[in-house]
C-alpha positions in Angstrom: -50.2 -1.2 11.6 -46.5 -0.9 11.3 -44.6 2.3 10.3 -41.7 2.1 7.9 -39.4 5.0 8.8 -36.0 6.3 7.7 -33.4 4.3 9.6 -30.2 5.4 11.2 -27.9 6.4 8.4 -24.5 6.4 10.0 -22.1 8.9 11.5 -22.9 12.5 10.6 -25.6 11.5 8.0 -29.0 12.9 9.0 -30.8 13.2 5.7 -31.6 11.0 2.7 -33.5 11.2 -0.5 -36.2 8.8 -1.7 -34.5 7.4 -4.8 -37.0 4.7 -5.8 -40.0 2.9 -4.5 -39.7 -0.8 -5.0 -43.3 -1.3 -3.8 -46.5 0.7 -4.4 -49.7 1.1 -2.3 -51.6 -2.2 -2.2 -48.5 -4.4 -2.7 -47.9 -7.3 -0.4 -44.4 -7.6 1.2 -42.7 -10.2 3.2 -40.5 -9.8 6.3 -37.1 -8.5 5.2 -38.2 -7.6 1.7 -36.9 -4.3 0.4 -39.6 -1.6 0.1 -37.8 1.6 -0.9 -34.3 2.8 -1.9 -32.8 5.8 -0.2 -29.9 7.8 -1.5 -27.5 9.4 1.1 -24.5 11.6 0.8 -22.3 8.5 1.2 -24.1 5.4 0.0 -27.4 4.1 -1.4 -29.3 1.7 0.8 -32.6 -0.3 0.8 -35.1 -0.1 3.6 -36.6 -3.5 4.3 -40.0 -4.4 5.9 -39.6 -5.5 9.5 -43.0 -7.3 9.3 -45.0 -8.9 6.5 -48.2 -7.3 5.2 -49.7 -4.9 2.7 -48.5 -1.3 2.0 -51.5 0.9 2.7 -50.0 4.3 2.4 -46.8 5.9 1.0 -46.0 9.2 2.6 -43.2 10.5 0.3 -42.7 10.4 -3.4 -39.5 9.7 -5.3 -37.1 12.7 -5.1 -38.3 13.8 -1.6 -35.7 14.6 1.0 -36.3 12.9 4.3 -34.7 12.8 7.8 -33.9 10.0 10.2 -37.1 8.7 11.9 -39.4 10.3 9.3 -42.4 8.2 8.2 -42.0 6.7 4.8 -44.9 4.3 4.5 -47.6 2.5 6.6 -47.8 -1.3 6.5 -50.9 -3.2 7.5 -49.4 -6.3 9.2 -52.8 -7.8 9.9 -53.1 -9.0 6.3 -51.0 -12.1 5.7 -48.4 -11.5 3.0 -48.2 -14.0 0.2 -44.7 -15.5 -0.3 -43.0 -14.0 -3.2 -39.7 -14.7 -4.8 -38.0 -11.9 -6.7 -37.0 -12.9 -10.2 -34.1 -11.8 -12.3 -31.6 -9.3 -11.2 -34.0 -6.3 -10.7 -33.5 -6.4 -6.9 -29.7 -6.5 -7.3 -29.1 -3.3 -9.3 -27.7 0.1 -8.4 -30.1 3.1 -8.5 -28.1 4.6 -11.4 -28.5 1.3 -13.3 -32.3 1.3 -12.7 -32.6 4.9 -13.8 -30.7 4.2 -17.1 -32.9 1.1 -17.7 -36.0 3.2 -17.0 -34.9 5.9 -19.4 -34.4 3.3 -22.2 -37.5 1.3 -21.3 -35.4 -1.8 -20.6 -36.4 -4.7 -18.3 -33.6 -4.6 -15.9 -34.4 -8.2 -14.7 -33.3 -9.5 -18.1 -29.8 -8.0 -17.7 -26.9 -10.0 -16.5 -25.0 -8.1 -13.8 -21.2 -7.9 -13.5 -21.1 -6.6 -10.0 -20.8 -8.4 -6.7 -23.4 -11.2 -6.3 -24.6 -10.5 -9.8 -25.5 -6.8 -9.0 -26.5 -4.9 -12.2 -24.2 -1.9 -12.8 -24.7 1.2 -14.9 -22.3 -0.1 -17.6 -24.3 -3.4 -17.8 -27.4 -1.5 -18.8 -25.6 0.7 -21.2 -24.1 -2.3 -22.9 -27.6 -3.9 -23.1 -29.1 -0.8 -24.7 -26.3 -0.1 -27.2 -27.2 -1.7 -30.5 -24.7 -3.9 -32.2 -23.1 -2.2 -35.2 -24.9 -3.0 -38.5 -22.9 -4.9 -41.0 -21.2 -2.7 -43.6 -22.5 -3.6 -47.1 -20.1 -3.5 -50.1 -20.3 -0.1 -51.7 -20.8 0.0 -55.5 -18.1 1.4 -57.5 -18.5 5.1 -58.0 -19.8 6.3 -61.4 -17.3 8.4 -63.2 -18.3 12.1 -63.3 -19.0 13.5 -66.8 -16.4 15.8 -68.2 -17.7 19.3 -68.5 -17.0 21.3 -71.6 -16.2 24.3 -69.6 -15.5 25.0 -65.9 -18.7 24.9 -63.8 -18.8 26.9 -60.6 -19.9 24.8 -57.7 -22.8 26.2 -55.7 -22.0 27.7 -52.3 -23.4 25.5 -49.5 -25.6 27.4 -47.1 -24.9 26.6 -43.4 -27.6 24.3 -41.9 -30.1 26.1 -39.7 -29.8 25.1 -36.1 -33.1 24.1 -34.4 -31.7 25.2 -31.1 -28.9 24.2 -28.8 -29.9 21.4 -26.5 -29.5 21.5 -22.7 -30.2 18.8 -20.2 -31.1 19.6 -16.6 -30.3 17.0 -13.9 -30.8 17.2 -10.2 -27.7 16.7 -8.2 -27.5 13.4 -6.3 -27.3 13.6 -2.6 -23.6 12.5 -2.8 -22.7 15.0 -5.4 -24.4 17.9 -3.6 -22.7 16.9 -0.4 -19.3 16.7 -2.1 -19.8 20.2 -3.5 -20.9 21.6 -0.2 -18.1 19.9 1.8 -15.4 21.0 -0.6 -16.5 24.6 -0.4 -16.8 24.4 3.4 -13.3 22.9 3.6 -11.8 25.9 1.8 -13.9 28.4 3.7 -13.5 27.0 7.2 -9.9 25.9 7.2 -6.7 27.8 6.5 -5.7 25.3 3.8 -2.3 25.3 2.3 -0.4 22.8 0.2 3.2 21.8 0.0 4.8 19.6 -2.7 7.8 17.3 -3.1 8.9 14.6 -5.5 9.8 11.0 -4.7 12.2 8.7 -6.6 10.2 5.5 -6.8 13.1 3.3 -8.0 13.5 1.4 -4.8 9.8 0.6 -4.5 9.5 -0.3 -8.2 12.6 -2.6 -7.9 11.2 -4.3 -4.7 7.8 -4.9 -6.3 9.5 -6.4 -9.4 11.6 -8.7 -7.2 8.9 -9.8 -4.9 5.7 -9.7 -7.0 5.5 -13.4 -7.8 6.3 -14.7 -4.3 4.1 -12.1 -2.7 1.1 -12.9 -4.8 1.6 -16.7 -4.4 1.9 -16.3 -0.6 -0.9 -13.7 0.0 -3.2 -14.0 -3.0 -2.9 -10.4 -3.9 -0.5 -8.2 -5.9 1.9 -5.8 -4.1 0.8 -2.3 -5.1 2.3 1.1 -4.1 -0.7 2.1 -1.9 0.5 0.0 1.0 3.9 1.6 1.0 2.4 5.1 1.3 0.0 4.0 4.0 3.0 2.6 6.0 5.1 5.7 5.3 2.3 8.1 6.2 1.7 6.3 9.6 5.4 6.6 10.3 5.4 10.3 9.5 2.2 10.8 11.5 3.9 9.4 14.5 6.7 11.9 14.1 4.3 14.8 13.4 1.1 14.0 15.4 -0.6 17.3 14.7 -1.4 16.0 11.2 -3.4 13.1 12.8 -5.5 15.5 14.9 -8.7 17.6 14.6 -10.1 20.9 15.9 -13.1 20.7 18.2 -14.1 24.2 19.3 -11.0 25.7 21.0 -9.5 22.2 21.6 -7.0 20.2 19.6 -7.8 16.5 19.7 -4.8 14.4 19.1 -5.6 10.9 17.8 -3.3 8.1 19.1 -4.7 5.6 16.5 -4.4 5.6 12.8 -7.6 5.2 10.7 -6.5 6.0 7.2 -9.0 7.0 4.6 -8.4 5.8 1.0 -10.2 8.0 -1.5 -11.9 5.9 -4.2 -13.7 7.1 -7.4 -17.1 5.5 -7.4 -20.1 5.7 -9.8 -21.8 8.5 -7.9 -18.7 10.4 -6.9 -15.7 10.2 -4.7 -16.0 8.1 -1.5 -13.4 7.6 1.3 -13.6 4.2 2.9 -11.4 3.9 6.1 -8.7 1.4 6.9 -9.2 0.9 10.7 -6.1 0.6 12.8 -4.0 0.6 9.7 -0.8 0.7 11.8 -1.6 -2.9 12.9 -2.0 -4.3 9.4 0.6 -6.0 7.3 1.4 -5.0 3.7 -0.7 -8.0 2.5 -3.7 -7.0 4.8 -3.6 -3.5 3.5 -3.5 -4.6 -0.2 -6.4 -6.9 0.4 -8.4 -4.2 2.1 -7.7 -1.5 -0.5 -8.6 -3.8 -3.4 -11.8 -4.8 -1.6 -12.7 -1.2 -1.1 -12.2 -0.4 -4.8 -14.3 -3.4 -5.9 -17.2 -2.7 -3.5 -17.1 1.0 -4.4 -17.5 0.0 -8.1 -20.3 -2.4 -7.2 -22.1 0.2 -4.9 -21.6 -2.2 -2.0 -19.8 -0.1 0.5 -21.5 0.4 3.9 -21.9 3.4 6.1 -19.5 1.8 8.6 -16.9 1.6 5.8 -17.0 5.3 5.4 -17.3 6.5 9.0 -14.5 8.4 10.6 -10.9 8.5 9.5 -7.9 10.5 11.0 -5.9 11.1 7.8 -6.6 10.6 4.0 -4.6 9.5 1.0 -5.9 10.1 -2.5 -4.3 8.9 -5.7 -5.0 11.0 -8.8 -2.2 9.1 -10.6 -4.6 6.2 -11.4 -6.4 8.7 -13.7 -3.2 10.1 -15.2 -2.8 13.2 -13.0 0.8 14.5 -12.8 0.2 17.1 -10.1 -2.9 18.4 -8.1 -3.9 20.1 -4.9 -6.0 17.8 -2.8 -8.7 19.3 -0.7 -9.0 18.5 3.0 -11.6 15.9 4.2 -13.0 17.7 7.3 -12.6 17.4 10.2 -9.2 15.9 9.3 -6.3 18.4 9.0 -4.2 16.6 6.5 -4.5 14.8 3.1 -1.7 13.2 1.0 -2.1 13.4 -2.8 -0.3 10.8 -4.9 0.2 11.2 -8.6 1.4 9.4 -11.8 4.8 7.8 -11.8 6.7 9.1 -14.8 10.3 8.5 -16.0 12.1 11.9 -15.8 15.8 13.0 -15.9 17.1 13.8 -12.5 20.6 15.0 -11.3 22.3 12.3 -9.1 25.8 12.7 -7.8 26.8 15.1 -10.7 25.1 12.9 -13.4 21.8 12.9 -15.1 19.8 9.7 -14.8 16.3 8.6 -15.9 14.3 7.7 -12.8 10.6 6.8 -12.1 9.5 9.9 -10.3 6.3 10.9 -8.5 5.1 14.3 -7.4 3.4 14.2 -4.0 1.3 16.9 -2.4 0.3 17.5 1.2 -2.7 19.8 1.9 -2.9 20.8 5.6 -4.9 23.0 7.9 -2.6 25.9 8.9 -4.6 26.6 12.0 -2.9 23.8 13.9 -0.2 22.6 11.4 2.8 24.9 10.8 4.4 25.0 7.4 7.6 23.6 8.9 5.8 20.6 10.2 4.0 20.0 6.9 7.2 20.2 4.9 9.1 17.9 7.3 6.1 15.5 7.2 6.3 15.2 3.5 10.1 14.9 3.6 9.6 12.0 6.0 7.2 10.2 3.7 9.7 10.7 0.9 12.5 9.3 3.0 10.6 6.1 3.9 9.3 5.4 0.4 12.7 6.0 -1.1 14.2 3.5 1.4 11.6 0.8 1.9 14.1 -1.1 4.1 13.7 1.5 6.8 9.9 1.5 6.3 9.8 -2.3 6.9 11.8 -1.9 10.1 9.6 1.0 11.2 6.4 -1.0 10.6 
């Protein structure tokens, strides 16, 4: 007999939820074949059979919370497993996509996936279940209303009776529940404050416009604004190292490396993949990594290793249209930089009013170890480097 247990789930993750059994008791499985899907606070993952055989006992039903090392199922490996080949895209679908397909009684194996390696995403299922609009038939010409001999009082329509206001109850996913808990903890356990500034993006916009064609031809990726802020943040962190630290008990741990978290909106909630040793990466390498993170987040293909650690975080609400917001710390980090929408605004320059592409930026910080003066100067340093990319290139 072989036990199938909850595997190691990555840094700081100790619990998971049984999202979906891919096999049932009595089913045969091959070595490496996925048996069950687990949902964690960071990612969803499949647990594969380490040996071939037959599932004799399932110990937890879908929806149960389980811990690392806990028994999920028992496999009788003395029974030879018949070779099977999965068909369709059913084994390459996100849990959310499978749930939507189940709710609409749709065979997910028949759906063409748009994600990485043909992975079926939620929107693929929604597109499959949405009926095509029926053709609109020509309407007959309206019959003229008869002319009344005297005014007729129209009857007063009575309001339709409501059969009740509908509500739908959904259980929070592990990720959403963890996001909720950590956001509250961040505000309760840290002395969080936020400082704001604005940045004239003219120089970056002009540089991108001049170099966009040659940069893409040379590196195979477009030059975005994210890499400028990663480089500017690292330069500012070197000048103000307390923002690249964390509190451990009564100690302050200063990080002499720069693992920058890039917040990405994913199907199940916000995730923060980490750019390791970001200070050693070129603009092109940063742009490739950031776009790869965004694509794999959309496809549900990020790994626990992608999300582990981080010394400082950057989040960009501007991609969703946000003009200004207050980012919340990502513990145990003590600083997070919030970017926002670039908007043409009138600004006073040398006694004149000019229209410039401006961005509000926000820095939330833990006041327990970061003074307000340091936070304000850090943000001013970021502004300085972004407004003069030549200095930023020399610094990096």
